[in-house]
Every structure is written in C-alpha cells, then in structure tokens.
N, C-alpha and C positions, 0 to 999 in steps of 0.2 A: 189415600183416603179410603175408609171402609164405611159402607152403609149398613146400619143396624135398625131393625124394626122392633118397637116396643111390643111385648106379648100381651099387654093389657089394652092399650089404646090403639094399637096397630099403626102408630105414627112412626115414620121412618126418619132417621137423622144420621148425619155423617160425623165421623170422628177421625182424628189423625192417627199415625202409627203408634205414637206413645200411648195415647188413650186406649187404643185397641189392645195393645200389649198388656196394659195395666188391668183391663177387664178380663182378658184371657188368663192372666196370672191369678186373679181373684177366683175365677171359676175353677182353675186347677187346684188351688189351695183348699177351696171348699169341698171339692170332690175327694181330694186326698184325705181330709179330716173325716168325711162321711164314711169312706171305705175303712179307715182305721177304726172308727167307732163300731161299725158293723162287725168287723173281725174280732174285736175285743168282746163284744156282746155275745157273739157266737161261741167264742172260747169259754166265757163264763157259764153259758148255758150248758155246754158240753161237760164242764166240771161238775155243775149241780146235778145233772142227769146221772153221771157216773157214780157220784157219792150216794145219791138216793137209791140207785139200783143195787149197789153193794150193801147198803143198810137193809134194804128190803129182803135181799136174799139171805143175809146173815140172821136177821130176826125171824124169818120164816123157818129156817133150819133149826134154830135154837128153840123156838116155840113148839115146833113139831116134836122135837126130842123130849122137851119138858112135859108136853101133854101125854106122850106115850108113857113116860115114867109115872106120871100122876095116875094114869088109868091103871097101870100095873099095881101101884100102891093101893088104890081103892079096891081092886079085885082081891088083893091079899088081905086087906082089912075085912072084907066081906067073908072070906074064907075063915079068917080068925074068929069072927063072931059065930060062924056056923059049926066049927069044930069044937071038940071037947077040950078039957083042960090039958090032956096029955099032948095035944097038938099045938097048944098055944105057944109053948116054948119054941118049938121048931119054926112056927110061923113068925114068932117075935124075932127070932134070929134072922129069918129071911127078910122080914120087914126092915130090920135094922140095916141089913146089907143094901136093900133097895133105897132106904133113906140116905144111906151113905153115898150111894151112887147119885141120888138126886142132889145132895148137897155139893158133891163134886161137879155135877152138871151145872149147878147154879154158879159155882165158883168159875167154871169154864165160861159160863155166860157173862159173868161180870168181867172176867179177864178179856173175853172177846169184845165186850162193849168198850172196855178201856183201850184195847188195841185199835178198835174202830175209831174211837175219838182221837187217838194219837195219829192214826193214818189219815184221818180227815184233816187234822191240824197240819200234818206234814204236807198233804196234798194242797191245802190252802196256802201254806207258806211257799210251796213250789210255784203255784200259779201266781202268787203275789210277786215272786221273784221274776217270773216270766213276764208278768204285766209291767213290772218296773223296767225290765230290759227292753220291752217294746216301747215303753214311754221314753226311755233314754235314746233308743234308736230313732224314734220320731223326732226328738229334740235335736239329735245329731244331724238328721236329714234336713230339718228346718234350718239348723245353723249353717249346714253346707250350702243350702239354697240361698240363705241370707248373704253368706260370704260371696257366693257366686254372683249374686245380683247387685252387690255393693262394691266389695273390694276388687272383684274381677272386672267390673265395668270399666272400659277404657284401658284395660291392662290385660295383655294376653297371658296365657298360662306359662309360656316360656319366660316372659318378663317376671312373672310372679316367682317362679322357681329360681331364676337367676338372682332376684332380690333376696330370697330366703337364704340362698347359699352364701352370698356376699355378706349377709348379716352375721354368719357364724364362721366365715372363712378364717379370719385372723386368730380366733380362739381354737377352733376344732381342726381346721385343715390349713395350717400356715404355709406349707410347702406344696400344696396340691395345685394341679392345673385343671381349670374348669372354664372352657371356652366353647363358642359356637363351632359347629362342624361346618366349615365353609368349603370343604373339598368335595366337589361334585363331579370329578373327572370320570368316575365309573357310572355316571348317570343317576346316582342316588346319594343322599346324605342324611344323617341323623340331625338332631337338634343341638345336643351338647355332648362333649366328651370330657369325662373326669379321669384324671390320672394322678396317682400319688406314689412317690418314691422315697427311699430312705436316704441317709446322708451319703452313702456310697454310690447312689444312683441306681440301685436295684429297685425295679418296679414292685410296689406293694399290691396295687389293685388298679384296674382300669374298667370304666363303665361307659357304655354308649347309651345316651338318654334320648327318648322320643316323647314329646308332649302332645296330647290330643285333647282338644276342647270341643264342645258342641253346644250351641245356643238352643234355647227352648223353641225358637222360631224355625229351626232347621227342619226341612220337609222330610229328607231321607235320614233316618236314624242309623248311624254306623255302629259297628261293634268292635270291641277290642281285638277280637280274633282277626279282623281284616288287616291289621297292621303288624302282626307278629312276624310274618315271613320276611317282609322288607326290613324290619328292624334287625333280624338275625343276619341278613345279608350285609347290612351296614356294619354290624359288630365285627363280622369276619373280615370285611375289606379294610376296616380301620384298625385291625389288630387289637380289639378290646376283649377283655376276659369275660365281662358280664354285659347284659343288656336289660334295661329297665324301661317299661312303658308307663309314664305318668299320665293318667287318663281320668277325664270326667265323663267319658262315654258310659252308657248303660247305667244311669244314676239309680235305678230301682233294683239293681242286681244285689242280692244279699251276699253273693260270693265276693264281688269286688268291694262291697262296702264293709266287709268284715275285717279288712286289713291288708297285709302283704300277701299276694297270691303268687305261688310258685307255679310257673307254666313250663318248667324244664322237661316235663314229659312230652311236650311238643317241640320245643327248641332248647338246646342246652344253655344252662346258666342264664335263664331269662325270668323276669318278674314283672307283675303288673301291680301298681300301687295308685292310691288316691294322692292328691297333692299334699295332704297333711302328713303322709309317710315318706315324702321326698328326702328330707334330711335323715330320718331314721334308717332308711334302706342303705344310704351311703355309709352311715356309721356302722351298721351291722356288717356289711360286706367288707369294709376296711378293717374292722376289728377281727373278723374271721380270717382275713388274709394276713394280719399281723402275726397270728399264731404260727403260720407256715413260712414267715419271712426268713427264719434261720435256714430252713431247708432250701428256700429260693436262693439265698446268698451262697450257701454251699454249692448248690447246683450251678449258679453263675460262675463260681470259682472253678469248679470242675470243668465247665464248658470252656472257660478261659484257658485252663491248663491244657485241655484237649486241643484248643485252637493253637496254643503255642507248640505242642507236640506235632500237630498237623502241619503247622507252618515250617517247623524244623524238618519234618519228613519231606514236605514239598520242596524246601530249599535243597535238601540232600538229594532228592530225586532229580531236581533241576541240575545240580552240580554233576551228578552221575551221568545224566543224559548229555549235558554239555561236554563233559570229559570224554564220554564214549564217542560223541560226534567228532570232537577234536582229534581223539586218538585214531578214529577211523580215517579222518582226512589226512592226518600225518602219516598213518600207515600206508594209505594209498599213494601219497606223495613220495614216501620212501621207496615203495616198490617201483613207482614210476622212475625215480632217480636211479635205482639199481638197474632197471631195464635199459635206461638211457646210457648208463655206464657200460653195461654189457654190449649195447649196440656200438658205443664209441670204441670199446676194445676190439670188437669185431672189425670196425672200419680201420682202426690203427693196424690190426693184424694184416688186413688186406693191403694197406699202404706199405707196411713192413715187407710183406711178400713182394709187392711191386718194386719197392726200393731194392730188396735183395736181388730180384730178377734184373733190375737195371744195373746194379753193381756187377753182376756176372757178365752181362752184355758188354759193359764198359771194359771189364778185364779182358774179355775175348777180343774186343775191338783194339784195346791197347796192345795185346799180344800180337794181333795181326799187324798193328802199326809198327811194332818193333821188328817184326820179321820182314817188313816191306823194304826192298832195295831197288836201286835204279835198274839193276839187271832184270829184276822180276817185273818192274813196271814196263820196261822196253822190250820185254820178250815178245817176239812175234810182231814187233812194230819197227821196221827198218828206218822209218823216217825219224822216229824218236831216238833210235840208236845213233843215227848220224848226227843228230842235233847235240846229244849229250857228248859225242866224240869231239865235235867242234868245240863245245864248251870246255872240255878237258884240255884240248890243245891250246886254246886261248889262255886258259889258266896257267899252263906250263910255260908259255912264252913270257907272260908277265912275271912269272917267278924268276926266269932266267935274267931278265933285265935287271 
C-alpha cells in the first residue's frame, strides 16, 4: 500500500499497487506529451526565426542596392538637366545603361523573391515532413507502450517471440529448428537457438537469441550493452553463426527504436532489435545466407573429400606403421633364429669334435686291446704265469681224454 497526500486539501489516503501504478502511468504519459509539445513548439519557433532572418537579410541587401542605383540615376538626371544639348546624348546613353542595370536589378530582386518563396515553401515542407515523422514516432512509441502494457501483460518477451515464430514456422521456416537453449554446462546459456539446413543437411544459418524485458517499475534501468559480452560467449560456445538481442531496454533510445542495430563493431555478427523486428531479422539473415549456400555446399563437399583423403592417408600411415612394426619384429626374430642356429651349429661342432675325439680314443683302446696277450699281461707276475700254466695243462689233459 502507498500513502498519497492531496496537494489541495492536504488530506492523506492510501491506495493499492494497481492504483498507484495507474496514477504513475498517467503522470508519465502527461509528462511525455508535455515534453513532446514543448520540443515541437521550439522547433517551429526556430523555423520561423530562421526564415524571418533570411528574409530580412535578403530584403536589406536588395533595397540597399536599389537605393544606390536610384541615387545614381537621380544624380545623372540632375547632370542632364545642367549640361547643354551636346552632353544630353552622352548622358542619355549613360542613363539608359543605368536604367538597364536598374531593370536587371529589379529582375534579380523578383527572381530572388521567387527563390525566397520557393525556399520558404521547401523549408516549410521539410519541417512538415519532420513534424509528421515526429508524430509517427510518437504514435509508434505509444503503440509500443500500449502493446507492452496489454499484450505483454502476463506474457514474457520469450513467450511472445516463441509465439510469433510458431505463427509463421509452417509457412516461412518449415524445416527450421527453434528451441530453448537448455544447455547450461558451461555456466551460461542463451534463450533460444535457431538453425536451418537444406535437404542435404548443410547448415544455412544459425542464430543465438537473447530476450531482455524491463518493467516500468524496475528501480535499476539496465542497458543493452550490459548483455552483449555474455551473448557473444553463448554464441561461440553453442556454435552459432549470428547473435541477436531482442530487447525492450532503453525505450527512449532513438538508436534502438530506429530498427535493426548492427553492433558487429563490438562483437562479430551481432544485432540488437525490438520485438517487432524479431521475424524480419531471421528472414534477412536466412536470405543472406541462402545466397552463399552453394559455396557452403561446395565447401562441405571439399571438406568431405579432404576427410576421405585424410582418412585414406591415415589408414595408409597406419598400415605402413603396422607393417614396419611387424617387419621389425619378424626381422629381429629372424636374426635371433639365425643366432640360435649359429649357436646350435657351434654346439654341434663341439659335440662333433668330442665324438671325433672319443672315436680316436676308442680306436686306440681297441688297438691296445688287440695287442694285449696273456704273455704281456703276466709279464713280471710269476703268480699269474703259474696260474695260466696250470690252466694250459688242465686244458691239455682234458683234450687227451
């Protein structure tokens, strides 16, 4: 509740929020109309002052020239009267020349007067056009305020833009994507993302949208500039080509009220528009992108071909790397096998040498065994000699029997 004191009776009374807002709106509208009236009156007064000053200067100059010529004519007339007949012809010729100059001056004066009238008429028409433009601007602002206070009541700016898009989607953008940006993994997100592609899937255009509204009761008035940096970051993170701020902020700004504002000098491919230019900015950007669609398609084809070539080269490099690795492994295994064979051959040679040495020893042993006789065994051993003698005798007796 708000308490208001009457300026006449000094009586205080209370009103609710709705009544207070209505009174505040009436005061703002009245003040707005008063300021516009004062500006128009001031402009009209400047126009009248400029015209009057120009007329005064022109009239003063022409009258001064005419007065000087008239004085010269009168002086010549006086001289004509004073001179004799022989001078009259000369003076008459001089007078005729001066009168001719006077007539030419009068013609110039008439022409200047006509030009002044035409200039005044042109100036009047120009001011009338400016006045009409101002009146149209006033009506447009009033219409915007009326739509803001009626149509936008209970409906956010985002809902308004979504409704406007869905109204023309089937006819103007049948294959387009236009949805809320719900991806806030990076800590920030826009309001809507628009994407449109051709039948082959090549993207025609993509736009990141941010919608900003501000009620009359808002204490701190924000500016469009405050939201451009974050919008550019959202555009980059979501891979959109363009960024558009649909804004009702700074309602008195002639710059933003004039139409589509290009702010690409601050951030690349970025625009600020009023809600009534929401659909036109999509149409303009899409139509502009359509003209370069053929180049985009060709670029996509070249990229695909480059990717195919790159994949082939990658596969070839992979094959070469794998083959080289396998060859290296096989080569090392082959060398290892050769080394093992060489080692085995060396071992077999040693075994061969050992076997050959054993064979020689066995041959020598066999030779020694062949040369061995009882006589040689018993040499120097009488006992064994006697024993073998007994054995020979016993063998002889058995043979005799």
